[in-house]
C-alpha positions, 0 to 999 in steps of 0.5 A, spaced: 500 500 500 503 506 498 503 511 502 499 517 498 493 519 499 490 517 491 492 513 485 491 512 479 493 505 478 495 500 484 501 498 486 505 492 481 507 488 486 509 482 483 512 479 477 506 478 472 504 486 474 508 488 469 505 484 462 497 485 465 500 492 465 502 493 458 496 489 456 492 494 458 496 500 456 495 498 449 488 497 450 487 503 452 492 507 447 488 503 440 482 504 443 483 512 444 487 512 438 481 510 433 476 513 438 480 520 435 481 518 429 473 515 428 470 522 432 476 526 426 473 523 420 466 524 422 466 531 423 471 532 417 467 529 413 461 532 416 463 539 413 467 536 407 462 533 404 455 537 407 450 538 401 450 545 397 445 548 394 449 550 388 453 544 386 452 538 383 454 531 386 458 528 381 457 521 378 461 515 382 465 511 378 461 503 379 468 500 376 472 504 381 477 499 386 478 504 391 472 503 395 474 496 394 482 497 398 480 502 403 474 497 405 481 491 405 485 496 407 480 497 414 478 491 415 486 487 415 489 492 419 483 492 426 484 484 425 492 484 426 491 489 432 485 484 435 490 478 433 494 482 437 490 483 443 488 476 443 496 473 443 497 477 448 492 476 452 492 468 451 500 468 453 498 472 459 492 467 461 497 461 460 502 465 464 497 466 470 493 459 469 499 454 470 503 455 477 509 453 477 511 446 479 515 449 486 511 453 488 509 454 496 502 452 497 497 455 501 490 453 502 484 460 503 477 458 504 472 464 503 467 464 507 462 470 508 465 474 510 472 473 511 478 469 508 480 464 513 488 461 510 492 455 514 498 454 511 502 447 510 506 448 516 500 449 520 500 456 521 492 459 520 490 466 519 483 470 518 484 476 513 491 476 513 496 472 508 503 472 510 508 470 504 515 471 502 518 475 498 520 473 490 517 466 492 512 464 488 505 463 492 499 456 489 493 458 493 488 453 492 481 456 494 474 454 495 468 457 498 464 454 504 456 457 502 456 462 496 461 465 490 467 468 492 473 472 487 480 473 491 483 479 488 489 482 490 490 489 485 497 489 487 499 483 484 493 483 478 491 477 480 483 475 481 480 469 482 473 465 483 473 461 489 467 456 488 463 452 493 464 444 492 470 446 487 478 448 487 480 453 484 488 455 483 491 462 483 499 464 483 502 470 483 509 472 485 511 477 490 516 482 488 516 488 493 516 488 500 510 492 503 502 491 505 497 489 501 489 490 499 485 483 499 477 484 496 472 479 494 471 482 487 464 478 486 458 480 490 457 475 496 452 479 501 451 485 505 456 484 507 460 484 502 464 490 501 467 488 509 470 481 505 477 485 505 485 483 508 491 484 507 497 481 504 504 481 508 510 482 503 516 479 508 524 479 507 525 470 507 529 472 515 522 475 517 518 470 514 522 464 517 520 467 524 513 469 523 512 462 521 516 459 526 510 462 531 506 458 528 499 454 532 503 448 535 498 443 531 502 441 527 503 441 520 497 440 514 500 433 512 499 432 520 493 434 521 489 431 515 493 424 518 490 425 524 483 425 522 485 420 517 486 416 523 480 419 527 476 416 521 479 409 520 481 410 514 487 406 515 482 400 516 481 400 508 486 404 504 493 402 506 498 409 507 504 411 509 510 405 512 502 400 513 503 394 507 498 391 510 493 389 504 486 393 505 479 393 501 482 399 498 489 400 495 495 404 497 494 411 497 502 412 497 504 414 491 497 416 488 497 424 488 498 426 482 498 420 477 492 418 473 486 413 475 483 408 470 475 408 473 471 402 472 467 406 467 473 405 461 475 413 463 481 416 466 482 423 471 487 425 475 488 424 481 488 432 484 486 436 490 479 436 486 478 429 485 480 427 492 474 432 495 470 429 490 472 421 493 470 423 500 463 428 498 461 424 493 463 417 492 459 414 487 461 420 482 468 417 479 468 408 482 475 406 480 476 400 476 478 393 480 473 395 486 466 396 489 462 401 490 462 400 498 464 407 501 459 412 504 459 419 503 462 424 507 458 430 505 456 434 513 461 429 515 468 432 513 468 440 514 472 444 509 478 445 513 478 437 515 478 436 507 484 440 506 487 437 511 486 430 508 487 433 501 494 435 503 495 428 507 494 425 500 498 430 497 504 427 503 504 420 501 506 421 493 509 425 487 507 433 489 504 438 482 502 431 478 509 430 477 508 422 475 502 424 471 502 417 468 504 413 473 500 407 477 501 406 485 501 400 488 495 397 490 493 394 496 489 388 493 490 384 486 487 389 483 492 393 478 487 399 478 489 405 484 484 408 488 483 415 491 485 417 498 478 417 502 476 416 508 471 411 511 463 414 514 467 412 521 471 408 525 466 403 526 464 402 520 470 398 516 467 397 510 467 404 508 472 405 502 471 404 495 475 409 491 
């Protein structure tokens, strides 16, 4: 946040901000140029070719090619300028939609009317986000109620936050400072108050802040605790558990391709794991029966994120092994997603 009382544009404080500003400036200049040109020509031709009582208009030469050349020119030039906009915008879009593989991962949950943030190391925040400078940051976002939108103007990043789904946003902050967070999607009567602050810190200060975390362990450790509390190991083998269960081993599952009972394939990412916990009948893994009950209403969004992070800790991260198949715990050769049984008293829960 700058010290000036008025700024025409927000401060540029991320690696992508310069590219977004460049495209925006190009759009404004092109729009302004043609707006002024068209306005000038309208006035000029209205005066030059106004009707005069003492003049008879000259006959139009129907065989002249001048009009055709003019039409081609004023079609080709705008087309070329528009294609530049398209290619430039597409390049920025693909850059913003593909987080680097080594990004620091942070989870964000939107809720009327606050932002709940969890770091992998276990630290939690409300309406605040602490990040180190010059590090790629990957946010995995979801909502507990309605559609929100996580918007940091200084970073030039804005992503819809949807209930029942995970979306991704990433940025690389380049300046130490404090920057506004806004919800950019109307979400109810207190929408305007759903704000927060990003604190970009140098590495040493960030490590010191992170070291004073919640004391509850990392998200993966909390996820493992929840995994055991729900009795998931009854059917799913994980970590160093080599016992054969009714569901495949979860080691190495995340980021791999899973073969489904209907013959299709799906990537074992965050959304797939979440869906498997809440809607286990949606995608049945080949070679396994539909025996797992739903956990909808039994596991909170925070709990789902912890389970997701625990499963991610058991295998390759960020899809680095997109075609690998983890070893099963039964005779079927097809892996199964990490999903917990409904309760410790339901040992047969686990079909995914």
